[in-house]
C-alpha positions in Angstrom: 14.0 0.9 -11.1 13.7 4.5 -9.9 10.5 5.3 -11.8 8.8 2.3 -10.2 9.9 3.1 -6.7 10.0 6.9 -6.9 7.3 9.4 -6.1 4.5 8.5 -8.5 0.7 8.3 -8.2 0.6 4.6 -7.4 3.1 4.8 -4.6 1.7 7.9 -3.0 -1.9 6.5 -3.2 -0.8 3.3 -1.5 1.0 5.2 1.2 -1.9 7.6 1.8 -4.4 4.7 1.9 -2.4 2.7 4.4 -1.7 5.7 6.6 -5.4 6.6 6.6 -6.5 3.1 7.6 -3.9 2.9 10.4 -4.7 6.4 11.7 -8.4 5.5 11.7 -7.9 2.3 13.5 -5.5 3.6 16.2 -6.9 7.1 16.8 -10.6 7.0 15.9 -11.5 3.4 17.0 -8.8 2.0 19.3 -10.0 -1.5 19.7 -7.8 -4.6 19.1 -10.2 -6.2 16.6 -10.3 -3.0 14.5 -6.5 -2.7 14.7 -6.1 -6.3 13.5 -8.5 -5.7 10.7 -6.7 -2.5 9.7 -3.4 -4.4 9.4 -5.1 -6.9 7.2 -6.3 -4.0 5.0 -2.8 -2.6 5.0 -1.4 -6.0 3.9 -3.9 -6.1 1.1 -2.9 -2.6 0.0 0.7 -3.6 0.1 0.2 -6.7 -2.0 -1.8 -4.8 -4.6 1.0 -2.3 -4.8 3.5 -5.1 -5.1 1.7 -6.8 -8.0 1.2 -3.5 -9.8 4.8 -2.5 -9.4 5.9 -6.0 -10.6 3.7 -5.8 -13.7 5.1 -2.4 -14.5 8.7 -3.6 -14.0 8.0 -6.6 -16.3 6.5 -4.4 -18.9 9.6 -2.2 -19.0 12.0 -5.2 -18.9 14.1 -5.9 -22.0 14.7 -9.6 -21.9 
């Protein structure tokens, strides 16, 4: 489980993308509609990360 949740390219990319979107929404364009949209994008990034992590976990599983 550690290789999936550790510091790898997928995890760091998802974290950087979500952080960039939130900083852009709250610092550069502080408007409630933009912030709401940013959270929708962050949710999409998180779901994409979750699916990719689950696929990797299933590919490594030994059933």
